C-alpha positions in Angstrom: 8.5 4.8 17.0 10.0 7.9 15.5 10.0 11.1 17.6 12.3 13.4 14.9 10.0 16.7 14.3 8.3 16.1 11.0 10.2 19.1 9.4 13.7 17.1 10.4 12.3 13.7 8.6 11.1 15.7 5.7 14.8 17.5 5.5 16.3 13.9 5.2 13.7 12.2 2.9 12.2 14.9 0.7 13.2 16.9 -2.0 11.9 20.6 -0.2 12.3 21.8 -3.3 9.9 19.9 -5.5 7.4 20.8 -3.2 4.5 21.7 -3.0 3.3 18.3 -4.4 0.5 17.8 -7.3 -2.0 16.1 -4.3 -5.1 17.8 -4.0 -5.6 19.8 -0.4 -7.1 17.3 2.4 -5.6 13.9 0.1 -4.4 11.8 2.8 -1.6 10.3 0.7 0.9 12.5 2.1 0.0 11.5 5.7 0.6 7.7 4.8 3.9 8.8 3.2 4.7 10.5 6.4 4.2 7.2 8.4 6.8 5.4 5.3 9.2 7.4 6.1 8.9 7.3 9.9 9.3 3.3 10.3 12.0 3.5 7.4 13.7 6.0 9.8 12.9 3.7 13.0 14.2 0.6 11.1 17.4 3.1 10.6 17.5 1.7 7.2 21.0 3.0 4.6 18.5 5.2 2.4 21.3 3.5 -0.5 20.2 0.4 0.0 16.3 1.1 -0.5 14.3 1.1 -3.7 11.0 2.6 -4.2 8.8 1.3 -7.1 5.7 3.2 -8.2 3.4 2.8 -11.9 0.2 5.4 -12.7 -2.1 7.0 -10.4 -2.0 9.7 -7.4 0.1 7.4 -4.8 2.7 6.9 -7.6 4.0 10.6 -7.7 5.5 10.0 -4.4 8.3 8.3 -6.2 8.9 12.4 -7.4 9.3 13.6 -3.6 11.4 11.1 -1.7 15.6 11.0 -1.8 15.6 7.1 -2.3 16.4 5.2 -5.7 13.0 5.1 -7.2 11.6 3.6 -10.4 8.2 5.1 -11.9 7.4 2.6 -14.3 4.1 1.3 -16.4 0.5 1.8 -15.1 -0.1 -1.9 -13.5 3.7 -3.5 -13.4 4.6 -2.2 -10.2 5.2 -5.7 -8.7 6.8 -7.1 -12.3 9.5 -3.6 -11.9 10.1 -4.9 -8.2 10.6 -8.5 -8.7 13.3 -7.5 -11.2 14.9 -5.4 -9.0 15.0 -7.4 -5.6 16.0 -10.4 -8.0 19.2 -8.6 -9.2 19.7 -6.9 -6.2 18.2 -8.8 -3.2 19.7 -7.1 -0.4 18.0 -3.7 -1.1 14.5 -3.4 0.7 12.0 -2.9 -2.1 9.1 -0.9 -1.5 6.0 -0.7 -4.1 4.0 1.9 -3.9 0.7 0.7 -5.2 -3.1 2.6 -5.9 -6.5 0.5 -5.4 -6.6 0.7 -9.3 -3.1 0.5 -10.6 -2.4 -2.3 -7.9 -5.7 -4.9 -8.1 -7.4 -3.4 -12.3 -4.7 -3.3 -14.9 -2.0 -4.8 -12.1 -4.0 -7.7 -10.5 -2.6 -10.3 -12.0 0.8 -8.6 -11.2 -0.2 -7.9 -7.7 -1.7 -11.9 -7.4 1.3 -13.5 -8.5 3.8 -11.7 -6.3 2.3 -12.8 -3.4 1.6 -16.4 -4.5 6.0 -16.1 -5.5 6.3 -14.2 -1.6 9.0 -12.2 -2.9 10.2 -10.1 -0.2 8.8 -6.7 -1.3 6.9 -4.8 0.7 3.4 -3.2 -0.7 1.8 -0.7 0.2 -1.8 0.2 -1.2 -3.1 3.5 -1.1 -6.8 2.8 -1.2 -8.9 6.0 -2.0 -11.7 3.8 -3.9 -11.7 5.6 -6.8 -9.2 6.4 -9.9 -8.3 10.1 -8.8 -6.1 10.9 -11.1 -7.7 10.3 -14.1 -11.0 11.9 -13.0 -12.6 9.0 -11.0 -13.5 6.0 -12.7 -14.7 3.1 -10.2 -11.8 0.8 -9.3 -11.9 -3.0 -7.7 -12.1 -1.3 -4.2 -14.9 1.1 -4.7 -17.8 0.2 -2.4 -21.5 -1.1 -3.6 -23.2 2.0 -4.4 -21.2 4.4 -4.6 -20.7 6.8 -7.1 -17.9 7.1 -10.0 -17.6 8.6 -13.5 -18.0 5.2 -15.3 -20.9 4.1 -12.1 -23.2 7.7 -12.5 -26.2 5.0 -11.1 -23.9 3.6 -8.3 -21.7 0.6 -8.7 -23.9 -2.8 -8.8 -20.4 -4.5 -8.7 -19.0 -5.7 -5.6 -15.4 -4.7 -4.2 -12.2 -6.4 -3.0 -11.3 -6.8 0.2 -7.7 -6.4 -0.3 -6.2 -8.0 2.8 -8.3 -10.9 1.9 -7.0 -11.6 -1.4 -3.8 -11.0 -0.3 -3.6 -13.7 2.0 -5.4 -16.3 -0.4 -3.2 -15.0 -3.2 -0.3 -16.0 -0.4 1.5 -12.9 1.0 2.6 -14.2 4.0 2.4 -10.6 6.3 -0.8 -8.6 5.7 -2.5 -6.0 7.0 -4.7 -2.7 7.2 -4.8 0.5 8.9 -6.5 3.9 8.2 -4.8 7.5 7.2 -6.3 8.6 10.8 -4.2 6.4 13.0 -0.8 7.4 11.7 0.7 5.6 14.0 -0.6 2.6 13.7 0.1 2.9 9.9 4.0 3.7 10.8 4.4 0.5 12.8 2.4 -2.4 10.8 4.8 -0.4 7.5 7.9 -1.3 10.0 6.5 -5.1 10.6 6.0 -5.5 7.0 10.0 -3.9 6.4 10.8 -6.1 8.8 8.6 -9.8 7.0 11.0 -12.3 4.8 8.3 -12.6 2.4 5.7 -10.7 0.2 3.8 -7.9 2.5 1.1 -6.2 2.2 -0.3 -2.9 4.3 -3.4 -1.5 3.0 -4.2 2.2 4.0 -7.5 3.4 3.6 -7.1 7.1 2.9 -9.6 10.0 1.9 -10.1 11.3 -1.4 -11.1 14.3 -1.2 -11.6 16.4 -4.5 -12.9 13.2 -6.7 -14.3 10.3 -4.2 -15.3 12.0 -1.5 -17.0 15.4 -3.0 -19.2 13.3 -5.6 -20.3 10.8 -3.0 -21.1 13.9 -0.4 -18.6 12.3 2.2 -17.5 16.0 3.4 -14.0 17.5 3.8 -10.8 15.9 4.3 -11.5 16.1 8.4 -15.1 15.0 7.7 -13.6 11.8 6.0 -10.6 11.2 8.3 -13.6 10.8 11.5 -15.8 8.5 8.9 -12.3 6.2 9.2 -11.9 6.7 12.9 -15.6 6.2 14.1 -16.3 3.0 11.5 -12.6 1.1 12.3 -12.4 -1.9 14.7 -9.4 -4.2 16.2 -9.3 -7.6 15.5 -10.0 -8.2 19.1 -13.0 -6.1 19.0 -14.0 -7.6 15.8 -14.3 -11.0 17.0 -16.8 -10.4 19.8 -19.4 -8.5 17.1 -21.4 -10.5 14.9 -21.8 -10.1 11.2 -24.7 -8.2 11.7 -22.8 -5.8 13.2 -19.4 -5.4 11.5 -22.0 -4.7 8.7 -20.1 -1.1 7.1 -16.9 -1.0 9.2 -13.8 -2.5 8.8 -11.0 -4.7 10.7 -7.2 -2.0 11.1 -4.3 -3.9 12.3 -2.0 -6.6 11.5 -4.1 -9.5 9.9 -2.3 -12.1 9.2 1.3 -13.3 9.2 2.7 -16.4 8.0 6.5 -18.3 7.5 6.7 -19.8 3.5 10.2 -20.0 1.4 11.1 -16.6 0.0 11.1 -16.5 -3.7 14.9 -14.7 -4.0 16.5 -17.4 -1.6 14.4 -20.6 -3.4 15.8 -19.0 -6.8 19.4 -19.1 -5.2 18.8 -22.5 -4.2 17.9 -23.6 -7.5 20.9 -22.3 -9.3 23.2 -23.8 -6.8 21.7 -27.3 -7.2 21.5 -26.8 -11.0 25.3 -25.7 -11.3 26.2 -28.8 -8.5 24.8 -31.1 -11.2 26.3 -29.4 -14.3 29.6 -30.1 -13.0 
C-alpha cells in the first residue's frame, strides 16, 4: 500500500495550477481520486502508458486535473472511446471514469457491451445516486423513495445494483467500496487494474449539495458516517438474512473469474484470417 504523503502524490499526478477543483465542498470525488492515484503509484505504472477516459458529469472533470493522457468525450460514451483506445494500443492501462448517470443511463448500452466483450479496461464508477452536475435528476441508482428534481414526490422506480448488473453482463472483476474507506478503495482499484479483462469498481460517495441536502442526509461527515454504518463485508453478509441485509450494502471484492480477453481474441482472429488468406 502507498505510504507516500498526499502532497508528494499530488505533485506527481495532479496539475496543482488547475486547482481548486470545481467540485462542491464535502464531495467524495476527490477522496476516490486519491485512492486511484495511490493504486497507480503502488503498481509503479508508467504515467506515459496510462490513458484516462471520461464523459460528462461531476466525475468526468477529473481528467482535467490528472497528469495522464486523457480523453474527455461524449456523455455516456466512455466505454466506446476506451475500447477504441485499447484496441489501437493494447499495451496501455486504460481507466474509465464513470458517473452513475453517465455510465448506466445514457451510457448503459455501452457499459454492458464492454463487460460482455471482457475488454481489458478498468471502470471506476462514481456512484452518488444522482445527476449532480445538472441539478439533481434521478439516475439509475437513485434509491426508491429518494427525492430528485425529476422525482419530487419520491423515486418510484427500482434502482440498479451496479455490481450485479456488471457481473451478469460479463465483467470478470467486480468490486464495491465506499468513499469512507480509502484503503479498501485503493486495494480494489489496484486489483482491478492488475486483472486481465473488464473490471468494475463501484464506489459509493457523498453528493453533499444535491442528493444529500435535498434528502436531508446532513453534511459530508454525516454522509460518510452513514456509509460506514451501512456497509458490510461479504463474510458478514453471508451470515445475515435478507431482512437483516435490507438497507445495507456489501463492500469488497464480489466477483473474480477468467474469460478470453477481447483484444487478445481479436489478434487471434486476425492471425487466423491472414493465415487462411495466404
